[in-house]
C-alpha positions as CSV (number, residue, x, y, z in Angstrom):
1,M,-112.7,2.8,17.3
2,S,-114.7,5.1,15.1
3,E,-114.4,4.4,11.3
4,S,-113.5,8.0,10.7
5,I,-110.3,7.7,12.8
6,K,-109.4,4.1,12.0
7,K,-105.9,3.8,10.5
8,E,-104.3,0.9,8.7
9,L,-100.9,0.0,10.1
10,A,-98.3,-2.6,9.2
11,I,-94.7,-2.9,10.2
12,S,-92.0,-4.7,8.2
13,I,-88.4,-5.6,8.9
14,D,-86.0,-6.3,6.1
15,F,-83.4,-8.6,7.8
16,G,-80.5,-8.6,5.5
17,S,-77.1,-10.3,5.6
18,S,-75.2,-7.0,5.8
19,F,-77.8,-4.4,6.5
20,S,-81.3,-4.3,7.9
21,S,-84.1,-1.8,7.9
22,A,-87.6,-1.3,9.3
23,A,-90.6,0.3,7.7
24,V,-94.2,1.1,8.6
25,F,-97.2,1.2,6.3
26,I,-99.5,3.9,7.7
27,N,-102.2,5.9,6.0
28,E,-101.6,4.2,2.6
29,K,-97.9,5.2,2.7
30,I,-94.7,3.4,3.4
31,E,-92.2,5.2,5.7
32,I,-88.8,3.8,6.5
33,I,-88.0,4.1,10.1
34,P,-84.6,5.7,10.8
35,N,-82.3,4.2,13.4
36,E,-80.9,6.1,16.4
37,E,-78.3,7.8,14.2
38,G,-80.9,8.8,11.7
39,D,-79.8,6.4,9.0
40,L,-82.3,4.3,7.0
41,L,-80.1,1.2,6.9
42,T,-78.5,-0.4,10.0
43,H,-75.6,-2.9,10.0
44,T,-76.8,-6.4,10.8
45,Y,-74.4,-6.8,13.7
46,V,-74.8,-7.7,17.4
47,A,-72.0,-7.4,20.0
48,F,-71.6,-8.4,23.6
49,N,-69.1,-6.8,26.0
50,E,-68.7,-6.7,29.8
51,T,-71.6,-4.3,30.3
52,D,-73.8,-4.0,27.2
53,I,-75.4,-5.6,24.2
54,L,-74.8,-3.5,21.2
55,I,-76.8,-3.7,18.0
56,G,-76.4,-2.2,14.5
57,D,-73.9,0.5,13.8
58,A,-72.6,0.6,17.5
59,A,-71.8,-3.2,17.2
60,Y,-70.2,-2.7,13.8
61,K,-68.0,0.2,14.9
62,Q,-66.4,-1.8,17.7
63,A,-66.0,-5.2,15.9
64,Y,-62.3,-4.9,15.4
65,R,-61.8,-4.5,19.2
66,N,-64.1,-7.3,20.1
67,P,-64.1,-9.9,17.3
68,L,-65.0,-13.0,19.4
69,N,-68.1,-11.4,20.7
70,T,-69.3,-9.5,17.6
71,I,-71.8,-11.5,15.6
72,Y,-72.5,-10.8,11.9
73,N,-73.2,-12.8,8.8
74,F,-75.4,-15.2,10.8
75,K,-78.5,-15.0,8.5
76,N,-77.0,-17.7,6.2
77,M,-76.9,-20.1,9.2
78,M,-80.6,-19.7,10.2
79,G,-82.7,-22.7,9.5
80,K,-79.7,-24.9,8.6
81,K,-77.9,-27.8,10.4
82,F,-74.5,-27.3,12.0
83,S,-73.3,-30.3,10.1
84,D,-74.3,-28.8,6.7
85,P,-71.1,-28.6,4.6
86,L,-71.8,-24.9,3.7
87,I,-72.1,-24.0,7.3
88,Q,-68.9,-25.8,8.1
89,M,-67.1,-23.9,5.4
90,E,-68.5,-20.6,6.5
91,I,-67.6,-20.9,10.2
92,K,-64.0,-21.4,9.3
93,H,-63.9,-17.7,8.2
94,L,-65.7,-16.2,11.3
95,P,-63.8,-14.9,14.3
96,Y,-66.6,-15.9,16.7
97,K,-67.3,-19.5,17.9
98,V,-70.1,-21.5,16.4
99,E,-70.8,-25.0,17.7
100,A,-73.5,-27.7,17.4
101,G,-76.6,-26.9,19.4
102,P,-79.8,-28.8,20.0
103,N,-81.0,-30.8,17.0
104,D,-77.8,-30.0,15.2
105,S,-78.6,-26.3,14.9
106,P,-75.7,-23.8,14.8
107,L,-75.2,-22.2,18.2
108,I,-73.2,-19.0,18.4
109,V,-71.1,-18.8,21.6
110,V,-70.3,-15.4,23.2
111,T,-69.1,-14.1,26.5
112,Y,-71.3,-11.5,28.2
113,K,-70.9,-10.4,31.8
114,N,-68.5,-13.3,32.3
């Protein structure tokens, strides 16, 4: 690639407990990438139903209809042991199922396509 057209590019994802966003650093400028709805922030939710995997706002909007298969507030579990007292306290307040996985890691259980 010629030096005259070479561009510096970096992508960043801010994975938050409630909201997430993505940005690109291009041509010495940061640009936040909008989601499909045009918003700069997206709910940190994932949902599973009989036919689809929904992410972001689509998952958030249907959470009340599908609480057992709508996953949120999972960032706090990442990198921790299932047996951690804080994890045990937190999972008592979640509608979805969390069980012990390999190496005592938290494993979220959902139903998807039966």
